[in-house]
N, C-alpha and C positions, 0 to 999 in steps of 0.2 A: 486559404482555408485554415480554420483553427483546430488544433488537436490537443488532447490531453494524453500523455503517455504515462502509464502506471508501471513502474519497475517492481517486479516481485523480489523476494529475498534471494532467489537464485542468481539474480543479476548483481548481487552485492557480495554474498558469501555462498560459495557452492556447498552442496550437501557433503558432509564429512570433513570439510576443511576447518582448520583452527581459526578462531575468531582473532586474527592478528591484523595489525594495521597494514602490513605489506600485502596480505591477501585481499583485504578490503580495497585498497587502492588499485591493485592489479585487476581485479574483477571489474571495478568501475571503469578503468581505462579501456578494457576490452568492450564493455557495454557501450561506452560513449562513441566508439568507432562505428557501431551498428546503428547509432541514432542519427547519423549524418543524412541518410536518405530522407528521413522525416523532417529534419531541420531545413533541408533544401526546399521542401515543397510546402511546409506548413508553419504557421505561427504556433509555437509549442509551449505548453505548460507540462512540467515533469513532476511526477510524484514518486514516492518510494516507500517500501515497507521497512519496518524497524524492529521486527519481532525479536531476533537474537540480541540486537543492540540494547533495546530497553530492558531486556531480561538481565543482561550483564550489568547495566547501570544500577538496576534494582539489587543485584547481588553485591556490587561494590558498596552500595548504601548499607546493606546488612552487615558486611564484614567490618566496615569502618564505623559502625554506629556508636561505639563506646568512645571514639576519639573525634569524630567529625559529625556535626548535626545532619540528621537525615533530611533528604529532600522529598517532597510529595510527588506523586506519579505524574502530574501535569507538568511539573518542572523537569522531570526526567525525560518526558516526551519532547519538551523544548530542547533539552540537551542533545537528544538524538537527532533532531532536525539539523543542528549545527555539525554534529559528529559525522554525519553522512553527507549533508548538504555541501560542506566545504570541499571535500575531495571530488564530489560529483561536479560542482561548479568549476573547479580547477581543471579537471581532466576534459571536461566538455569544451572549455575555452581553448585548451590546447588542440583538440580535434578540429574545432571551427577554424582556428588559425591555419592549421595544416591544409585544410580544404578551401582556404580563402573565402570563407563565409563571413560576411561582416555583420555579425550579431553579437550583442552582449549577453551575458548570463548573470542572473541575480537570484539569490535565495531569499525567500520570504518566510519568516516565522509566522506560521498560520494557525489561527484559532478557528475551531469548529464548534458551532452552537449545537448543544444537545438539550434534551428535556430532562430536568432533574427528577421528574416522575416516571421516566422511562423504566420499563419492567426489569431491565438488566441490572439496575442498582439493587433490587431486592433479590434477583436471581442471577449472580455473576456467571459468565460462561467462558471468558477469555483467559486462557492459560498463558502465563508469562514466566520468564526466568528459568532457573535450573530445576532438575529433578532432586527430590529429597527421599531419604529412607523413611519408613513409617515412624521410627523413633524421633527423628529430627522434625518430621511434619507435625507430630503431636505437640512439640514444644512451640513451634511457629503458629499453631492454631490459636494461641492466646492473643496474637496480634493481627494475623491475616486469615483470609479465607483460603484454606488449602483443601484440594481434592485430588483423588487419584486420576491420573491421566492415562487411560488405557491400562496396559500392564507394565508400563515403563517406570512407574514410580509416582510420587506425589509432587504437585506443583502448586504455586500460588495461582489463584484465580481472581480476576478482577472484572468489573462491569464493562460492557462493550455496547454502549448506547447507540441508537440510530442517529447518524449525522443529519442535521436539518439545514444548516446554512454555513457557507464559508464567510467568516467576518470580514476578511480582507478581499472579497471577491472583486469589488470595483477597482481596487488598486491593481490586482493581478490582471484584470481584463484590460486595463489601460497599458500596463507594462508589456503584455504579451504581444502587442502590436509591433514593437520594435526589438523586443528582447525575448530570450528564452527564460522562462520563470520556473524555478524549482520551488514547489509549494506543497502544502498539506503532507509533508513528510511524516511517515508513520501513522497516517490517518488524521494528522493534525492534533493540536492541543485542545482537549475537550473543555468547553466552558459553558456555563449557564448564564442566563440574564434574568435579573429581577429588578424591577423598577428602573430599567435602562442601565443597570450596573452589571458589568461582566465579572465573573469569578470562576477560577479553575476548579475542576472536579476530578476526583480520583477514578480515572477510567482510561481505557485504551480503545480508540475507534478503529474499526476495520478499514484498512488502507483502500481496498477496492470500492467500498461504499463511499468513502470520503472522496475518492477520485471521481466517482460518478457525480457527486454533488458539485465538485469543483467544475467539471465539464458542463453541467447544467447551468451553473451560476455565471460562467463566463461565456456561455452560448457556443461551446465547441461543436463542430460538425463531426469530428472523428474521435474515436476512443481506442487507443492501442493499449492492450493489456499484455505485457511481456512477462513470461513465466518460465517454468522449467520443462514444459512439454511443448512438442511441435504444434499440437493442435488440440481441440477439445474432442473427447472420446465418449461414446455411449458404452456402458458396461465396462468401464475402464478396469484393466488388470484381470480380466476374465477371458475365456476362450471366445466369447461373443463380442469382444471389443471391436468397436467400429468408429473410425475417425470421421469427424464432420468437416467438410470443406467449405460449403456455402449453404447457410440456412437463413430463413427469415425469422422475424420476430415471433410470429405465431407458432412456428415449429419449435423454436428454442424454449418458449414458455411451456409448451406441451412436455418436452423432455425434462425440463426443471421440475415441473409438477409431478412427473412420474418418479422422481427421486434419483435421477441419473448422476447428480452432481453433489457429492457430500459437502457438508458445511465446513469440514476441516481442510478442504482443498479447493476444488473448482467451484463449489457452491456460491461463495460470495462474488467471484468473478462473473459468473453467469447472471446472478441477481443484479449486479451493478450494470451489466450490459443491457439487460431488459429494461431497467429503470432509465438508463440513458436514452435508449431508442424511444421509449414511451414519452420521454420529455422533449422529443423533437430532434434528437441526434440522428445522423445519417448512416454511419457505418461504424461497426466495432471489428477490430482485428485482434485475435488472440493467438499468440505464437511465442517462440523463443526469440531473444534479441538477434541472434545470428541469422534468423530467417526473415527479418523485416523486409528486406528489399524484394525478396521473392513473394512475400505475403502481399505487399502493396500491388504487385502485378497479377495477384490472384493465383500464384503458383505454389503457395504454401500456407500453412496456418488455417485458422477457422475465420471466415468472414461472415458476420451477421448484419443483416440489413432489415429495414422495414419492408 
């Protein structure tokens, strides 16, 4: 059976941790240990988020702009695919060897097709990078779109268009038969096509939605979404909070339409799950990396089926 596994930011850098190389590698090492039960049973493609990393690359760009030529956002997305993909590939190979699993691991720079007329290019919604004071934000507004992010300060905001197609899907589909493929990191590199010519665009694609498109395009049966919570909750963070163990597509669509899942947290994961199942997928599991084995047995996490 073929599976796509989407790693959330918590699997790479824990909340409150410093964005250091040692923390990055340590968290990836722990996460890779938990991926072994999936690797034993499934042909696996692995995706990951890059929110903090692309934000810091953008900050490095800004700090060094007077001495080093700036790189556009699509190039920074490609950089983040290598920045995270390399240690993820390395640590996964180590864990496979420890468990005597004879599979190779390969990281693919992945382009994702988007529509240049997508409404997000006129109305950006994706926050990236550090927070700024109002004074600093006003200066940056000459070059970037800056908006207030809740009450935490001002941040750069960029388009987040809907992913249409994985450009390298056929290659990934062939590779995943004998290898574990790391792909669509950070939502992939956003590209448009005009007269059969591809070109990068200034945007950041949602990782969960790109993971669904990858799962659809390579015809995966299972979709694992690994995040910072043990399962999906209704009325999350309130006295009426209720965990979901097993739900079907019809039920989760109803809960989604009722507004239980905010866009800034669980919303994209649930939408990606719905789209995956509607496209013919068999099962979605949403849980923490350390609960994967129990979730596969139906003893943890949230399982969504048709």
